[in-house]
Short mmCIF file of the C-alpha atoms (twelve columns), coordinates in Angstrom:
data_MODEL
# 
_entry.id   MODEL 
# 
loop_
_atom_site.group_PDB 
_atom_site.id 
_atom_site.type_symbol 
_atom_site.label_atom_id 
_atom_site.label_alt_id 
_atom_site.label_comp_id 
_atom_site.label_asym_id 
_atom_site.label_seq_id 
_atom_site.Cartn_x 
_atom_site.Cartn_y 
_atom_site.Cartn_z 
_atom_site.pdbx_PDB_model_num 
ATOM 1   C CA . MET A 1   -85.872 85.692 -195.317 1 
ATOM 2   C CA . SER A 2   -86.128 87.389 -198.644 1 
ATOM 3   C CA . ILE A 3   -88.193 90.009 -200.264 1 
ATOM 4   C CA . GLN A 4   -90.121 86.978 -201.685 1 
ATOM 5   C CA . GLY A 5   -90.629 85.262 -198.770 1 
ATOM 6   C CA . LEU A 6   -88.229 82.476 -199.299 1 
ATOM 7   C CA . PRO A 7   -85.112 81.991 -196.916 1 
ATOM 8   C CA . GLU A 8   -82.009 83.771 -198.033 1 
ATOM 9   C CA . MET A 9   -79.313 81.610 -199.577 1 
ATOM 10  C CA . LYS A 10  -76.374 80.647 -197.442 1 
ATOM 11  C CA . GLY A 11  -72.513 81.338 -198.802 1 
ATOM 12  C CA . TYR A 12  -69.918 81.950 -197.425 1 
ATOM 13  C CA . ASP A 13  -67.998 85.155 -198.264 1 
ATOM 14  C CA . PRO A 14  -64.648 84.140 -200.953 1 
ATOM 15  C CA . LEU A 15  -63.018 86.456 -199.611 1 
ATOM 16  C CA . ASP A 16  -63.572 85.940 -196.106 1 
ATOM 17  C CA . THR A 17  -59.618 84.909 -194.934 1 
ATOM 18  C CA . THR A 18  -60.655 83.809 -191.524 1 
ATOM 19  C CA . LEU A 19  -61.905 80.326 -193.519 1 
ATOM 20  C CA . ARG A 20  -60.146 77.607 -194.649 1 
ATOM 21  C CA . PHE A 21  -61.560 76.878 -198.493 1 
ATOM 22  C CA . VAL A 22  -61.448 73.406 -200.105 1 
ATOM 23  C CA . THR A 23  -62.083 72.064 -203.341 1 
ATOM 24  C CA . ARG A 24  -63.554 68.462 -202.662 1 
ATOM 25  C CA . ARG A 25  -66.832 67.900 -201.970 1 
ATOM 26  C CA . ASP A 26  -69.319 68.617 -198.859 1 
ATOM 27  C CA . ASP A 27  -68.647 65.358 -196.121 1 
ATOM 28  C CA . LEU A 28  -71.967 66.095 -194.567 1 
ATOM 29  C CA . ASP A 29  -74.103 66.273 -197.543 1 
ATOM 30  C CA . PRO A 30  -73.675 63.598 -200.600 1 
ATOM 31  C CA . ILE A 31  -75.477 65.258 -202.949 1 
ATOM 32  C CA . TYR A 32  -72.956 67.368 -204.825 1 
ATOM 33  C CA . ASP A 33  -73.160 71.379 -204.933 1 
ATOM 34  C CA . ASP A 34  -70.796 73.546 -206.488 1 
ATOM 35  C CA . SER A 35  -71.484 75.968 -203.832 1 
ATOM 36  C CA . LEU A 36  -68.237 76.870 -201.961 1 
ATOM 37  C CA . ARG A 37  -66.923 74.866 -199.214 1 
ATOM 38  C CA . ALA A 38  -65.319 75.155 -195.531 1 
ATOM 39  C CA . GLU A 39  -63.360 73.537 -193.558 1 
ATOM 40  C CA . MET A 40  -64.485 72.236 -189.672 1 
ATOM 41  C CA . SER A 41  -62.362 72.152 -187.252 1 
ATOM 42  C CA . CYS A 42  -62.879 68.051 -187.679 1 
ATOM 43  C CA . GLY A 43  -60.933 68.368 -191.249 1 
ATOM 44  C CA . HIS A 44  -64.499 67.684 -192.762 1 
ATOM 45  C CA . ALA A 45  -65.517 70.123 -195.936 1 
ATOM 46  C CA . VAL A 46  -69.202 71.312 -195.440 1 
ATOM 47  C CA . THR A 47  -71.660 74.017 -196.930 1 
ATOM 48  C CA . PRO A 48  -73.258 76.356 -194.342 1 
ATOM 49  C CA . GLU A 49  -76.205 74.331 -195.278 1 
ATOM 50  C CA . SER A 50  -74.910 70.863 -194.365 1 
ATOM 51  C CA . PRO A 51  -74.175 72.071 -190.556 1 
ATOM 52  C CA . THR A 52  -77.237 73.682 -189.979 1 
ATOM 53  C CA . GLN A 53  -79.415 70.954 -190.835 1 
ATOM 54  C CA . TRP A 54  -77.228 68.434 -188.818 1 
ATOM 55  C CA . CYS A 55  -77.198 70.616 -185.550 1 
ATOM 56  C CA . ARG A 56  -80.560 71.635 -185.722 1 
ATOM 57  C CA . ASN A 57  -81.696 68.142 -186.161 1 
ATOM 58  C CA . LEU A 58  -79.645 67.707 -182.872 1 
ATOM 59  C CA . LEU A 59  -81.426 70.357 -181.084 1 
ATOM 60  C CA . ASP A 60  -84.553 68.939 -181.798 1 
ATOM 61  C CA . GLN A 61  -83.725 65.519 -180.674 1 
ATOM 62  C CA . GLY A 62  -82.311 66.826 -177.956 1 
ATOM 63  C CA . HIS A 63  -78.990 67.333 -177.945 1 
ATOM 64  C CA . TYR A 64  -77.132 70.425 -177.356 1 
ATOM 65  C CA . THR A 65  -73.375 69.595 -178.130 1 
ATOM 66  C CA . PHE A 66  -72.508 69.338 -181.527 1 
ATOM 67  C CA . LYS A 67  -70.517 66.219 -183.098 1 
ATOM 68  C CA . GLY A 68  -69.465 65.407 -186.374 1 
ATOM 69  C CA . PRO A 69  -71.140 63.112 -188.548 1 
ATOM 70  C CA . ALA A 70  -69.187 62.593 -191.310 1 
ATOM 71  C CA . LEU A 71  -67.606 59.011 -192.260 1 
ATOM 72  C CA . VAL A 72  -64.231 58.202 -191.603 1 
ATOM 73  C CA . GLU A 73  -63.944 54.397 -191.810 1 
ATOM 74  C CA . GLY A 74  -67.001 52.858 -192.832 1 
ATOM 75  C CA . THR A 75  -69.702 53.553 -191.024 1 
ATOM 76  C CA . THR A 76  -67.830 54.971 -188.386 1 
ATOM 77  C CA . ARG A 77  -68.645 58.586 -187.303 1 
ATOM 78  C CA . CYS A 78  -66.097 61.559 -186.878 1 
ATOM 79  C CA . ASN A 79  -67.732 62.037 -184.102 1 
ATOM 80  C CA . LYS A 80  -65.259 65.080 -183.174 1 
ATOM 81  C CA . ALA A 81  -66.639 67.845 -181.085 1 
ATOM 82  C CA . TRP A 82  -67.608 71.309 -182.607 1 
ATOM 83  C CA . SER A 83  -68.061 74.513 -180.846 1 
ATOM 84  C CA . TYR A 84  -70.978 76.669 -181.186 1 
ATOM 85  C CA . GLN A 85  -69.028 78.964 -182.254 1 
ATOM 86  C CA . GLU A 86  -67.607 77.031 -184.894 1 
ATOM 87  C CA . VAL A 87  -71.676 75.392 -185.874 1 
ATOM 88  C CA . ARG A 88  -72.085 79.376 -185.914 1 
ATOM 89  C CA . ARG A 89  -69.666 81.205 -188.345 1 
ATOM 90  C CA . LEU A 90  -69.737 77.824 -190.501 1 
ATOM 91  C CA . ALA A 91  -73.255 77.086 -190.690 1 
ATOM 92  C CA . ASP A 92  -73.855 80.718 -191.359 1 
ATOM 93  C CA . LEU A 93  -76.473 81.506 -188.812 1 
ATOM 94  C CA . SER A 94  -79.474 84.094 -189.397 1 
ATOM 95  C CA . VAL A 95  -79.870 86.366 -186.484 1 
ATOM 96  C CA . GLU A 96  -82.887 83.597 -185.853 1 
ATOM 97  C CA . GLU A 97  -81.182 80.502 -186.185 1 
ATOM 98  C CA . MET A 98  -79.002 81.922 -183.531 1 
ATOM 99  C CA . GLN A 99  -81.810 82.774 -181.422 1 
ATOM 100 C CA . HIS A 100 -83.391 79.510 -181.889 1 
ATOM 101 C CA . PHE A 101 -79.923 77.646 -181.482 1 
ATOM 102 C CA . GLU A 102 -79.192 79.548 -177.999 1 
ATOM 103 C CA . ASP A 103 -82.846 79.597 -176.822 1 
ATOM 104 C CA . ASN A 104 -82.739 75.561 -176.793 1 
ATOM 105 C CA . MET A 105 -79.161 75.285 -175.726 1 
ATOM 106 C CA . ALA A 106 -79.742 77.177 -172.956 1 
ATOM 107 C CA . ARG A 107 -82.981 75.598 -172.100 1 
ATOM 108 C CA . MET A 108 -81.257 72.351 -172.384 1 
ATOM 109 C CA . THR A 109 -78.132 72.568 -170.252 1 
ATOM 110 C CA . ALA A 110 -80.207 75.012 -167.813 1 
ATOM 111 C CA . ALA A 111 -82.487 71.556 -167.201 1 
ATOM 112 C CA . ARG A 112 -78.923 69.291 -166.879 1 
ATOM 113 C CA . HIS A 113 -77.091 71.700 -164.572 1 
ATOM 114 C CA . CYS A 114 -79.741 73.303 -162.594 1 
ATOM 115 C CA . PHE A 115 -82.668 70.558 -162.084 1 
ATOM 116 C CA . GLN A 116 -79.778 67.932 -161.410 1 
ATOM 117 C CA . GLY A 117 -77.846 70.150 -159.069 1 
ATOM 118 C CA . GLU A 118 -75.083 70.234 -160.809 1 
ATOM 119 C CA . SER A 119 -72.307 73.278 -161.240 1 
ATOM 120 C CA . LEU A 120 -72.302 74.655 -164.633 1 
ATOM 121 C CA . PRO A 121 -69.162 74.096 -166.530 1 
ATOM 122 C CA . ASP A 122 -66.043 76.449 -165.760 1 
ATOM 123 C CA . LYS A 123 -66.186 76.346 -170.331 1 
ATOM 124 C CA . CYS A 124 -70.155 77.141 -171.339 1 
ATOM 125 C CA . TYR A 125 -70.532 78.632 -174.767 1 
ATOM 126 C CA . ASN A 126 -69.020 82.097 -174.045 1 
ATOM 127 C CA . SER A 127 -72.061 84.244 -174.936 1 
ATOM 128 C CA . ASN A 128 -73.573 86.636 -172.814 1 
ATOM 129 C CA . ILE A 129 -76.907 85.676 -173.586 1 
ATOM 130 C CA . PHE A 130 -76.245 81.967 -173.438 1 
ATOM 131 C CA . LEU A 131 -75.513 82.796 -169.920 1 
ATOM 132 C CA . ILE A 132 -78.131 85.555 -169.062 1 
ATOM 133 C CA . ASN A 133 -80.495 83.074 -170.401 1 
ATOM 134 C CA . LEU A 134 -79.417 80.505 -168.803 1 
ATOM 135 C CA . THR A 135 -79.256 82.454 -165.335 1 
ATOM 136 C CA . SER A 136 -82.555 83.446 -165.880 1 
ATOM 137 C CA . PHE A 137 -84.209 80.196 -166.671 1 
ATOM 138 C CA . CYS A 138 -82.181 78.410 -163.410 1 
ATOM 139 C CA . ARG A 139 -83.838 82.103 -161.271 1 
ATOM 140 C CA . PHE A 140 -87.227 81.091 -162.563 1 
ATOM 141 C CA . LYS A 141 -86.722 77.292 -161.788 1 
ATOM 142 C CA . GLY A 142 -85.736 78.454 -158.204 1 
ATOM 143 C CA . SER A 143 -89.279 79.844 -157.526 1 
ATOM 144 C CA . TRP A 144 -91.057 76.684 -157.663 1 
ATOM 145 C CA . ASP A 145 -89.141 75.180 -155.336 1 
# 
């Protein structure tokens, strides 16, 4: 949060050589924005705000995996999977946003895997905090049995 109590504006560091910057418009947000845009793994251009809003919307609807919403042919969505690491990076998530995402992803994954008796996938989100939260949640659930 900024001093005035308003959220800080998100933006990419133009000197960041780990991102691929593009000059085309944001494929997720049709409103023109002259902010610096980067390319997601699926090839679509984004500003930090567009994947933040899209993925937060998915979380709010109970989805903990993220897929590109950009239209590729008429009304067909891209639907390429984005890793949480990619979302975290290209959405330029704040510490508070990361906490919100990781808490909700852990809760939803635990509900799916622990409560349905499934084993965890070998390639969980590569985050120690995520796995610690998930383990704690599963242990807590076990005490209800």
